[in-house]
VEXDREN-2710 file (C-alpha; in Angstrom, 1 decimal):
% VEXDREN-2710
k/r/px/py/pz
1/MET/0.1/-0.1/0.2
2/LYS/1.3/3.3/-1.0
3/THR/1.5/6.4/1.3
4/THR/1.5/10.2/0.5
5/ALA/4.0/12.7/1.9
6/PHE/1.5/13.5/4.5
7/THR/0.8/10.0/6.1
8/LYS/2.8/10.3/8.9
9/TYR/0.9/13.5/10.0
10/HIS/-2.4/11.9/9.7
11/ILE/-1.3/8.8/11.7
12/ALA/0.2/11.3/14.3
13/ALA/-3.4/13.1/14.5
14/GLY/-5.0/9.8/15.2
15/ALA/-7.0/9.7/12.0
16/LYS/-8.9/6.4/11.0
17/MET/-6.9/5.1/7.9
18/ALA/-7.8/2.8/5.3
19/GLU/-6.8/1.7/1.6
20/PHE/-8.1/3.8/-0.9
21/ALA/-6.9/3.7/-4.7
22/GLY/-3.8/1.7/-3.4
23/TYR/-3.1/4.4/-0.9
24/ASN/-3.3/4.3/2.9
25/MET/-5.4/7.4/3.4
26/PRO/-7.3/9.2/6.1
27/ILE/-11.0/8.4/6.3
28/GLU/-11.7/10.5/9.3
29/PHE/-10.5/12.4/12.1
30/SER/-13.0/13.9/14.4
31/GLY/-16.1/12.4/12.7
32/ILE/-17.5/13.0/9.2
33/ASN/-20.3/15.2/10.6
34/ASP/-17.9/17.4/12.4
35/GLU/-15.5/17.8/9.6
36/HIS/-18.2/18.5/7.0
37/MET/-19.6/21.2/8.7
38/THR/-16.0/22.6/9.4
39/VAL/-15.6/22.8/5.7
40/ARG/-19.0/24.5/5.0
41/ASN/-18.4/26.9/8.0
42/GLY/-14.5/27.7/8.2
43/ALA/-11.7/25.8/6.7
44/GLY/-10.2/22.1/6.6
45/VAL/-7.5/20.5/4.8
46/PHE/-7.4/17.3/2.8
47/ASP/-4.8/15.5/1.5
48/VAL/-5.3/14.5/-2.1
49/SER/-1.8/13.7/-3.0
50/HIS/-3.1/10.4/-4.2
51/MET/-4.6/12.2/-7.3
52/GLY/-2.6/11.7/-10.6
53/GLU/-0.7/14.2/-12.4
54/ILE/0.2/14.1/-16.2
55/TRP/2.2/16.3/-18.4
56/VAL/1.4/16.8/-22.0
57/LYS/3.9/18.9/-23.8
58/GLY/5.1/20.1/-27.3
59/PRO/3.5/21.5/-30.6
60/LYS/1.2/18.4/-30.9
61/ALA/-0.3/18.8/-27.2
62/ILE/-3.3/20.6/-28.2
63/ASP/-4.1/18.2/-31.0
64/LEU/-3.9/15.2/-28.6
65/LEU/-6.0/16.8/-25.9
66/GLN/-8.7/17.7/-28.4
67/ARG/-8.9/14.3/-29.6
68/ILE/-8.9/12.6/-26.0
69/THR/-11.1/14.9/-24.2
70/SER/-14.6/16.2/-24.9
71/ASN/-14.2/19.8/-23.9
72/ASP/-12.8/22.3/-25.9
73/VAL/-9.2/22.7/-25.2
74/SER/-8.9/25.7/-27.8
75/LYS/-10.9/27.9/-25.2
76/LEU/-8.2/27.7/-22.5
77/TYR/-5.7/30.5/-21.8
78/ASP/-2.5/30.5/-19.6
79/GLY/-3.7/30.0/-15.9
80/LYS/-7.1/28.8/-16.8
81/VAL/-8.4/25.2/-15.8
82/GLN/-10.9/23.1/-17.5
83/TYR/-13.1/20.3/-16.1
84/SER/-13.4/17.5/-18.9
85/CYS/-13.6/13.9/-19.3
86/MET/-12.0/11.4/-21.5
87/PRO/-14.3/9.4/-23.8
88/ASN/-13.4/5.5/-24.0
89/GLY/-14.5/4.9/-27.6
90/LYS/-17.5/2.9/-26.4
91/GLY/-19.8/5.6/-25.5
92/GLY/-18.4/5.5/-21.5
93/ILE/-16.0/7.5/-19.8
94/VAL/-12.2/6.6/-19.2
95/ASP/-12.1/9.3/-16.4
96/ASP/-13.3/12.9/-15.6
97/ILE/-10.2/15.1/-15.3
98/LEU/-8.8/18.6/-14.8
99/VAL/-6.9/20.3/-17.7
100/TYR/-4.4/22.9/-16.8
101/ARG/-3.1/25.2/-19.4
102/ILE/0.4/26.5/-18.4
103/ASP/1.4/27.7/-21.9
104/ALA/0.1/27.0/-25.4
105/GLU/2.6/23.8/-25.6
106/THR/2.4/22.8/-22.0
107/TYR/-0.6/21.4/-20.1
108/LEU/-0.9/19.2/-16.8
109/LEU/-3.8/16.7/-16.6
110/VAL/-5.3/15.9/-13.1
111/VAL/-6.9/12.7/-12.9
112/ASN/-8.5/10.5/-10.3
113/ALA/-6.1/8.3/-8.1
114/ALA/-8.0/4.9/-9.2
115/ASN/-7.6/5.4/-12.6
116/VAL/-3.8/6.8/-13.2
117/ASP/-2.5/3.7/-14.8
118/LYS/-5.7/3.2/-16.9
119/ASP/-5.3/6.9/-17.8
120/TRP/-1.7/7.0/-18.5
121/ALA/-2.0/4.0/-20.8
122/HIS/-5.0/5.6/-22.6
123/ILE/-3.2/8.9/-23.1
124/CYS/0.0/7.2/-24.1
125/ALA/-1.6/5.1/-26.8
126/GLU/-3.5/8.1/-28.3
127/GLY/-0.4/10.2/-28.3
128/ALA/1.8/7.4/-29.9
129/LYS/-0.5/7.6/-32.9
130/MET/0.4/11.2/-33.1
131/GLY/4.0/10.4/-32.9
132/MET/4.2/11.5/-29.3
133/GLU/6.9/9.9/-27.0
134/ALA/6.4/9.2/-23.4
135/GLY/8.7/9.0/-20.4
136/HIS/11.1/11.5/-18.7
137/GLY/11.9/14.6/-20.6
138/LYS/9.4/13.6/-23.4
139/GLU/6.1/14.9/-24.5
140/LEU/4.0/12.5/-22.2
141/TYR/5.1/12.3/-18.4
142/ASN/3.5/10.8/-15.7
143/ALA/4.6/12.8/-12.5
144/SER/2.0/11.1/-10.1
145/ASP/4.5/9.8/-8.0
146/GLU/6.7/13.0/-7.6
147/ILE/3.9/15.6/-6.8
148/CYS/1.9/15.9/-3.6
149/GLN/-1.3/18.1/-3.2
150/LEU/-3.4/19.5/-0.2
151/ALA/-6.8/20.8/-0.7
152/VAL/-7.8/23.7/1.7
153/GLN/-11.6/24.2/1.5
154/GLY/-14.1/26.5/3.0
155/PRO/-15.0/30.1/3.4
156/THR/-11.9/31.1/5.5
157/ALA/-9.7/29.1/3.3
158/MET/-8.3/31.5/1.0
159/LYS/-7.6/34.2/4.4
160/ILE/-5.3/31.3/5.4
161/ILE/-3.6/31.0/2.1
162/GLN/-3.1/34.6/1.6
163/LYS/-1.1/34.5/4.7
164/MET/1.3/32.3/2.9
165/CYS/1.6/34.2/-0.2
166/ASP/3.2/37.5/-1.2
167/GLU/0.9/38.5/-3.9
168/PRO/-3.0/38.8/-3.8
169/VAL/-4.8/35.4/-4.0
170/GLU/-8.2/35.8/-2.1
171/ASP/-9.9/37.2/-5.4
172/MET/-8.6/34.4/-7.8
173/GLU/-11.4/33.3/-10.2
174/TYR/-12.9/29.9/-10.0
175/TYR/-11.2/27.8/-12.2
176/THR/-7.9/29.7/-12.5
177/PHE/-4.3/29.1/-11.2
178/LYS/-1.1/30.5/-10.4
179/LYS/2.5/29.3/-10.4
180/MET/4.0/31.1/-7.5
181/PRO/5.5/30.2/-3.9
182/VAL/3.0/29.3/-1.2
183/GLY/4.4/29.0/2.2
184/GLY/8.1/29.3/0.8
185/CYS/7.8/26.4/-1.7
186/ASP/7.4/26.5/-5.5
187/ALA/3.7/25.5/-6.0
188/ILE/0.7/25.5/-8.4
189/LEU/-2.1/27.2/-6.5
190/SER/-5.5/26.4/-8.3
191/ILE/-9.2/27.4/-7.5
192/THR/-11.4/24.4/-8.4
193/GLY/-12.4/22.5/-5.3
194/TYR/-14.9/19.5/-5.0
195/THR/-16.7/20.8/-2.0
196/GLY/-18.7/23.8/-3.1
197/SER/-17.6/25.8/-0.3
198/GLY/-14.5/27.7/-1.8
199/GLY/-11.0/27.3/-1.3
200/CYS/-8.0/25.9/-3.1
201/GLU/-5.4/23.4/-4.1
202/ILE/-1.8/23.4/-3.6
203/TYR/0.6/21.3/-5.8
204/VAL/4.3/21.1/-4.7
205/ALA/6.9/18.6/-5.0
206/ASN/7.1/15.6/-2.4
207/GLU/10.3/17.2/-1.1
208/ASP/8.7/20.3/-0.4
209/ALA/5.6/18.6/1.8
210/ASP/6.9/19.1/5.3
211/LYS/7.7/22.8/4.7
212/LEU/4.4/23.2/3.2
213/TRP/2.6/21.4/6.0
214/GLU/4.2/23.1/8.7
215/ALA/3.5/26.6/7.0
216/LEU/-0.1/25.7/6.4
217/TRP/-0.8/24.7/9.8
218/LYS/1.1/27.9/11.1
219/ALA/-1.3/30.1/8.9
220/GLY/-4.3/28.2/10.0
221/GLU/-4.3/28.3/13.6
222/GLU/-6.0/31.6/14.1
223/TYR/-8.8/30.2/11.7
224/GLY/-9.4/27.0/13.6
225/LEU/-8.0/24.8/10.8
226/LYS/-9.1/21.4/10.9
227/ASN/-7.9/17.9/9.2
228/ILE/-10.4/16.4/7.1
229/GLY/-10.7/12.8/5.8
230/LEU/-12.2/11.3/2.7
231/GLY/-15.4/10.4/4.4
232/ALA/-16.6/14.0/4.7
233/ARG/-14.8/14.9/1.3
234/ASP/-17.6/12.3/-0.2
235/THR/-20.6/13.8/1.7
236/LEU/-19.5/17.3/0.9
237/ARG/-19.1/16.6/-3.0
238/LEU/-22.5/14.9/-2.9
239/GLU/-24.4/17.6/-1.5
240/LYS/-23.1/19.7/-4.3
241/GLY/-24.2/17.2/-7.0
242/PHE/-20.6/16.7/-7.8
243/CYS/-19.8/13.2/-9.9
244/LEU/-17.6/10.6/-8.2
245/TYR/-16.0/8.6/-10.8
246/GLY/-16.6/4.7/-10.1
247/ASN/-19.9/5.7/-8.6
248/ASP/-21.8/8.2/-10.8
249/ILE/-20.0/7.7/-13.8
250/ASP/-17.7/5.1/-15.3
251/ASP/-16.7/3.1/-18.5
252/THR/-20.6/2.2/-19.0
253/THR/-22.1/5.8/-18.6
254/SER/-21.9/8.4/-21.2
255/PRO/-21.4/12.2/-20.3
256/LEU/-24.7/13.0/-21.5
257/GLU/-26.4/10.4/-19.5
258/ALA/-24.4/11.9/-16.4
259/GLY/-25.7/15.5/-16.9
260/LEU/-22.1/16.5/-18.8
261/GLY/-23.3/17.9/-21.8
262/TRP/-22.0/20.9/-20.8
263/ILE/-18.4/19.7/-20.9
264/THR/-19.1/17.8/-24.2
265/LYS/-18.4/20.4/-27.3
266/PHE/-19.2/19.5/-30.6
267/ALA/-16.7/22.4/-32.0
268/GLU/-16.1/22.6/-35.4
269/GLY/-13.0/20.7/-36.3
270/LYS/-12.7/19.0/-32.8
271/ASP/-12.7/15.2/-33.9
272/PHE/-13.0/13.8/-30.2
273/ILE/-13.3/10.2/-29.5
274/ASP/-17.0/9.0/-29.7
275/ARG/-17.9/12.2/-31.1
276/GLU/-20.4/10.5/-33.6
277/VAL/-21.8/8.5/-30.8
278/LEU/-22.4/11.4/-28.5
279/ALA/-23.8/13.6/-31.2
280/GLN/-26.4/11.0/-32.1
281/GLN/-27.4/10.7/-28.5
282/LYS/-27.8/14.6/-28.2
283/ALA/-29.9/14.4/-31.2
284/GLU/-32.2/11.6/-30.1
285/GLY/-32.1/11.8/-26.3
286/VAL/-30.8/9.4/-24.0
287/THR/-32.9/6.5/-22.2
288/ARG/-31.6/7.0/-18.7
289/LYS/-30.5/10.1/-17.0
290/LEU/-28.3/10.9/-13.6
291/VAL/-30.9/12.9/-11.3
292/GLY/-30.7/14.2/-7.6
293/LEU/-33.0/12.3/-5.2
294/LYS/-34.2/14.0/-2.0
295/MET/-36.1/11.4/0.6
296/ILE/-39.7/12.2/1.3
297/ASP/-40.0/9.4/3.9
298/ARG/-37.6/8.6/6.4
299/GLY/-34.5/6.8/5.0
300/ILE/-31.0/6.7/3.8
301/PRO/-30.2/6.0/0.3
302/ARG/-27.0/3.8/-0.5
303/HIS/-25.0/3.1/-3.5
304/GLY/-26.6/0.2/-5.3
305/TYR/-29.9/0.6/-3.9
306/ALA/-32.8/0.0/-6.7
307/VAL/-35.1/3.0/-7.5
308/ALA/-38.7/2.1/-8.6
309/SER/-41.9/3.9/-9.6
310/LEU/-44.5/4.1/-7.0
311/ASP/-46.0/1.0/-8.3
312/GLY/-42.8/-0.8/-7.5
313/THR/-41.5/-1.2/-11.4
314/GLU/-37.8/-0.9/-11.0
315/ILE/-36.5/2.2/-13.0
316/GLY/-32.9/2.6/-12.1
317/HIS/-30.5/2.6/-9.3
318/VAL/-28.8/4.9/-6.7
319/THR/-25.1/5.7/-7.6
320/SER/-24.2/7.9/-4.6
321/GLY/-26.1/8.5/-1.3
322/THR/-26.0/9.7/2.3
323/MET/-27.6/11.4/5.2
324/SER/-27.0/15.0/4.3
325/PRO/-25.3/16.7/7.2
326/CYS/-26.5/19.9/6.3
327/LEU/-30.3/19.1/5.5
328/LYS/-30.4/16.2/8.0
329/ILE/-32.3/14.1/5.5
330/GLY/-31.3/11.4/3.0
331/VAL/-30.1/12.5/-0.5
332/ALA/-28.5/10.5/-3.3
333/MET/-27.6/10.8/-7.1
334/GLY/-28.6/8.0/-9.4
335/TYR/-29.8/6.8/-12.8
336/VAL/-33.3/6.6/-13.6
337/ALA/-35.3/6.1/-16.9
338/ALA/-35.7/9.1/-18.9
339/GLU/-39.5/9.5/-18.4
340/TYR/-38.8/9.6/-14.6
341/ALA/-36.1/12.2/-14.8
342/LYS/-38.4/15.5/-14.7
343/VAL/-37.9/17.7/-11.5
344/GLY/-40.8/17.0/-8.8
345/THR/-41.4/13.5/-9.9
346/GLU/-42.1/11.1/-7.1
347/VAL/-40.3/7.6/-7.2
348/ALA/-39.1/5.2/-4.4
349/VAL/-35.8/3.9/-3.2
350/VAL/-35.8/0.2/-2.1
351/ILE/-34.7/0.0/1.3
352/ARG/-34.9/-3.6/2.9
353/GLU/-37.2/-4.5/0.5
354/LYS/-39.5/-1.6/1.2
355/LEU/-40.5/1.3/-1.1
356/VAL/-39.5/4.4/0.5
357/LYS/-40.7/7.7/-1.0
358/ALA/-38.2/10.1/-2.7
359/GLU/-38.5/13.1/-5.1
360/VAL/-36.5/14.0/-8.1
361/VAL/-34.7/17.3/-7.5
362/LYS/-32.2/19.8/-9.1
363/VAL/-28.7/19.6/-7.7
364/PRO/-27.1/20.9/-5.7
365/PHE/-28.9/19.8/-2.7
366/VAL/-27.4/22.7/-0.6
END
């Protein structure tokens, strides 16, 4: 099992640790609900060093990215980040990713931890078709094992980070980044976030991890900064309706079924993988859709539970579900037959063989 550059700090803090994507990761510290509300109301720090980082460089970089991603990379400018996905050639999704444009010939892809090897193989295979080489000093380079990453999230997060930076960062726009010193470390500071409560991500080389950690906790002390585990990361992203790869999207779900039409751009000249299949889906409509579900009756919807019409006919399944720490009711995302996907439709989640009433709602939940 792999460790991150910060694992020793989590163990010292008494975290409940478990394997996730091949890493020994902190699941919770003070408890999921407490950590969740800390991020909604204050500031918390997540170790997300298990995420993958892949460099795509050179004169063919944009051509490769326009081929392998669904979004329109030509719209990026230096310092801009784009959410996208990589179609798999079968109508499904290899992974959902972030694309960072450093300059016209330098891009950083941030990919999901569990998919690093799969993504890397896919990118190399497509790059090879264009004559791009993979390896150290080449156009394609997997730097995942060299970079660590902290996500500092919550309404007071950027006040903490400002104390660690010489230039203004509190007004940075959503989905932008800067290459700059943070806490005395050469870093990429980005504003993307997967909690919906504001904040940033800090990428540094592994050898700078201790220096960054020390600077962050010193800056965060007056703001009550707390450690946050992957458990709260999941409830936070679910309340905001953000997809989790492996649950809500995977190799069998299309971006249009998952409500990701907004990152699927049929731009002129953009011959991306699965363009024809997805264009047909867009024209004809999909047979199932990912929806938000809010429980009407008491019950907690869980991953894998069946979703049924009120007469008991199975119409789909829950992909992510929990008891919302903010709303104190069960919320979920799941796929349902398209005719049941309209907001306001009443359906049922099958919990212990009982039909427990829920309503299709627009996300985010909070």
